[in-house]
C-alpha positions, -999 to +999 in steps of 0.1 A: -866+400+222-900+385+224-915+365+252-908+331+234-875+339+224-867+349+259-882+317+273-863+295+246-829+313+255-836+306+294-841+268+285-810+266+263-789+281+294-806+256+314-799+229+290-764+244+285-756+243+325-769+205+327-743+192+298-715+209+315-718+189+347 
């Protein structure tokens, strides 16, 4: 996994956690 992909995955997981609340 590239650095940009890792950052993107991190953003998506954070966004997913925000929508859960």
